[in-house]
C-alpha positions, 0 to 999 in steps of 0.5 A: 631570264638574263640571269638564267641565261648566263648560268645555263651558259656557266653551266654549259662550260664548266661541264665542258672543262670537266668533260674534256679533263675526265676524257684528258684523265681516262687517255692518260690512264690508257698511257704507258709509261715509257724510259728513255735516254739511259746512261750509267753515271757511276761505278758504286762498288769496287775498283775501277778497272783499267781504261774505266772513266766512271766516277767511283766515289766510294772506292769500297775495295780500299776503304771497308775490303768490298772488292766484288759484291752485288745487289744494292736494294735501295730503300728510304730508312727513317733516319734520312738514309738511304740504305743499300743491301748487297749480296756475296760480297768478296774482299779487296783481293778480288779481280775480275775473271774472264767468266765473270763472278767473285772468282777464287776472292777471299772474305766472303761475307754474304751481305754488306749493307751501304749507307747515304745521305747523297741526294745529288746522285748526277755525279755519282752515289756517295756512301757515308758508311758501311757496315762491311761485315756479313748481317744475315750469317750463313755457314757457307755450306757449299755442297749443296746439304745445308745453307749456302749463302743468305741473300737479301731479297728486299728491305723496308722502314716501317713503324720506326724498324728496318727491315731486310727480307732474304733467302737462304740459298741451298743450291745454285742450279742453272741460269737463272735456276737455285733452291732455297731452305726457306725465307726470313726477316731480320731488323734493326733499331738503331739505323743499321748499325745491328740486325737480329733475326725476326723468328715470327716470319718465315717462308717456305722453300717453294713459296711465292715469296722467297724473293720479293719487293716492298713499297708503302702507301696509304698505311700498307707495306704491299709486298710483291713476290716470286719462287726462287730463282728468276723464272717464276711469276709475280703474286702480291700481299699486304700488311699493315705496317705495324703488322710487319711480325704479324704473319698471320695479318698478311692479306694476298690478292686473289683474281676472283676473290680480291685481299684474303686473309692469312692464306699464301696459296690464294694469291694469283698471278699478277704479272706472267713469267719470267721475272727476277730480282724485283724492285717497285715503287708507288711514282707520286708524279705519274701517279703509277705503280711501276715496278722493275726486273730482270727478264731472263729470257729476253736478257733484259732489265724491264719496266712496267707500270699500273694505275692499281697494284693488283693490275692490270700491268702494263706491257714491258719496256725495255730499260736495259739489254744485254747487248749492251751490258753484257750480264746485267742483273738487279736494277734497284731503285733508288727512292729519288725517283718516288716524285720525279721523271728522273730515274735511278737504279743500280744495276749489277754486271756478272762481270765485273761483278760489281755495281753501278749507278744507272739513269733514264729518264720517264715520259708518258707514251705519246 
C-alpha cells in the first residue's frame, strides 16, 4: 500500500509538472515578440557625410565605385559567407541632394552584391568583397515603355545554388507605387561571381509574388509575396529546395483549402495591406516566424511574429519610425538573427540614399 501511495503521489507530482509546463507553453504561445533598444550601429555603404560619427568600414565609394545605393537584402550563402543584394546603385560622383535619392550621379547599375564573413556586427558590417557590376541587366528605358530597372527583392541558397528574385520595373509611380513587366530569378553556382537567368520561373506584372521574401524550414523554402509597390497584402507559397526551378510544383496557401499545388490564384491573404520590402526568418530561440516590412501608411518599419507561417500573425510592433529616421525603408534582416534575441537589420534612407546597419533587442511581451 505504501509503495502504491508513493507511486500515486509521484504520478500526481509529474502530472502537476506537465500541466504547469503545458500552461506555461500556452501562455508563451500567446505572447507577442516586442522589439526594444533600437540603435544605429554603422554605415554600410557610401561616403560618411559631414558630422557623421558612425563607423564606415567599407568605404564603398572609394573601393567599389558605390557612392549611393539602397536595400541590402541579406541571405546565408553556401560557402559560409553572407550575401547582400543592393538596388539601384550609383558611382563615386554621388552627392547627397536635398530631395533625396540618387540625384544626377553616374555609373548607374540596377543591382550590385556585397559579400561578407563578418560575425562581429557590433562595430559594423564589413565586406570581404563586392561584385560591383550590374548582375541582373536592364537597358534602363526611363520613359515607361520598357525595362526601367531590375531590382532584387529576395535571395536564397537552395540545393547548392544561390538565387536572387528580382522585379523588372516598368515605371515608378506615386509614393510607394510602381509597375513591373514581370518578376523572375537569376542563379549563381560559383558563390556569386557569375549569374545566369532562370527562364523556368516567371511571375506576371500583377502577380502577388512580384516582390517576395524567402526563408527555409524543414526542407521547404517558404515565400511570402505582394503585388508591385508598398500597398499590397501578403500571400504565401512554398516549395521544396530542390524544386525551386519547377514552378508547377509550387504550393500556395488557401485559408480554406490549405496548400494548393500550381494555382497561384488560390493564395489567400495572410497579412493585410500595406506591406513593402518584406524580410522573413524563423527564429529558433523564440520558436517564431518573424517578418519585417515597411508600413508606408504609418511611415514605420514594423515587425510581426507567428507560431505558424500560415498565421495568425501578431499585430504590428514598431521597429523604426520615420520621425526618427526620415525617408526610411527596406528593413532586411541579417542571418545572425536566426537563433538570437539580438536583432540586426539593414535599413535604407532615401536621404542620404544609402544603407545603414541597425540593431534592436527582442523579448516576449510581459
